[in-house]
N, C-alpha and C positions, 0 to 999 in steps of 0.2 A: 613662579613659574622658569622651570628649567631653561638655559641658553637653547638654541638651537643644535650645536653640535651635541651637547650635553641628551636632548631630547632624541637623536639620530642614536647616538651610541646606547642609548637605554632600549630603543626598539629593536635594534640588530641581536640577533642571535650569537653569543660567543661561539668561537671557532673550537675549542677544547670542551663543549658539551657532550653528555654522551644521548641526547635526544636525537631520533632520525631526523631528516629531512623531511620526508615523506611517511604518512602510515597507509600503508596500501589497504583499500578498501576492495573486500571481494562480495560481489552482488549475486555469484553464481547459485548459492544455496538460500535458501528460505530463512526467514529471520528467525531467531531462537524464539522470540515471543509472540511471531505470527504478525505483526503487525507492518510488515514490509512487502513488498512486492514477492511473490512466489514463483513467477513462470508459468505459472497454470491458472490464466484468466478466461473467463468468459465475457465478450462485450457483447451486450444488448443493444440493437438499434433499434429498436420499438418497445413498445409497451410489453410487460410481459404477459399479459391477457392476450395479446396478438401475436405470440413467439409462437413457431412452429414447433411439432413435439421433438423434432431431431435438437433444436437449438435447447427445448427445454430438458432434454436427456444429456447434451454435453454439458448444461450449467450442473448438474447434480454431480458430474464427475470433476469437477475443478473446487480451486478451494478460494477462489476469488471470483467473484460478479460484478460488473462495473454496467451500470444499466443506463439507457440512453440519455435519461435527464443529469447524469452526472453523479448519480447515486453511486455508493460501493458498498459491498457484502465481503467478508471474509469468514472462511470456516475456521473457527477457532475450537479446538478438543470436542468435536464433533457437532457443534453447535454456532448455527449461522448468526452474525454478528452484523447489525448495519454500522457504519463507520462514518455513512454519511447519507441521508435521506434523498438528497436529489431535489430538484426545484417540482417534481410531480409526486414525489413521494413511492416512486416506483421500488425501491429498496426494500420500501416497508411490507409492499406488496408481495415482493419476491419472499422476502423472509416469512412473510405468513404463510405462502404456498409449499414453501421448503419444507417447513414444518409438518405440514399435513402427510406430507410425501414420506416422511421419517417417521 
């Protein structure tokens, strides 16, 4: 095991390297692989079966739907994919309903 001073020297970044101190992260655009937030989301505050027609219409125009029970769906290459089912499996219900609409 190295001495405390040696361990500290190994952990510090050398001053003459060409690596950046910070790597900028731009979250304004959707992720290339569609697994991140896109900014075009609908949040359902109730089960899909009880949602109003305007909420359903808005959900059809988004690329991500978060359900009241913690579920999450995303639109990937024109297909709705359930990333997380949620406690009451409402995301699966939403996916099946959206497949019937398409």
